[in-house]
C-alpha positions, 0 to 999 in steps of 0.5 A: 156500866157502873150505873147499870150495876148499881141499879141491879144491886139496888133492886136486889135485897141482900140479907145477912142471917146466921147459921144459928137459924138451923137450931140444934138438932144434928151433930154434923154441919148444916147445908142450906137445905137443912131444916130450920128450927131456931132455939132462941129469939135472936135466931127466930127473928133472923129466920122471920126476916129471911122469910120476909126477904124471900116473900118480897122476891125470889131474886133476893139473896140471903147469906147465913154466916158463922162465928164472925171475926174481923174489923177494928180491935178497938170496937168493944163488940169485936169478939177477938177484942173481948177475948183479949180484954178478958185475957188481960183481966185474967192475967192481972188477977192471975186466973185462967181464962175459961171457954166453952168446949161444948159449942162448935161452929165455923169461925169466919173472917169478915173480909172473906164474907165480903169477897164471897158476897161480892162474887155472889152479887156480881154473878147474879145469884139469889136464894140462900147460901151458907158463907163460912170459912172452911173447918170448925172448932169449939169455942174453947179451940177458937179462944185458945187460938186467939190467945195463942196468936196474941202471945198473951201469957194466959192459960185457956181452960176448957169448961162446960157451957153451964158455967156461963149462965147465959140468958138465951139458949144457944145451939151446940152446933152452928157448923155449916157447909158452903154446899150451894157455893161449892155446887155453883163452882162445879156447875 
């Protein structure tokens, strides 16, 4: 049984994409059938990879995830770790921590993604699925909650995205609905 399950999984491609592939053309959460108009190279490459995976076989699985958090806190790429490091620096310098209140998304726990992805694989699903945690918030609300839960004595102040002078344009709205996943449960 284990060998046949491994064989089935190995024959199916699974690609982790991003809700950023939808682009920035609406103010409400995107569904899997929403048009994709990515606005930066990173999300364009994700969409191109999706197309390659789909062209290879319609049995493949693509999941579009939201703002991921989780993993080891000593990982320098961990979003929570980065914010805590910034908070420490702000505390030392007696400054506020600024966070973008214009961009919204769905903070999503990596462990939840792993569990849902396993469910999709085990039930033989294919195609494109959004996999995000319920709810949404701005980057500011997200960072404020991280700092609040850490009990770090730093004030998080909302600000415009313009002060960060990002090299790549990012969508203001990266929210998504797990529409196909929810439809699957009610079928």
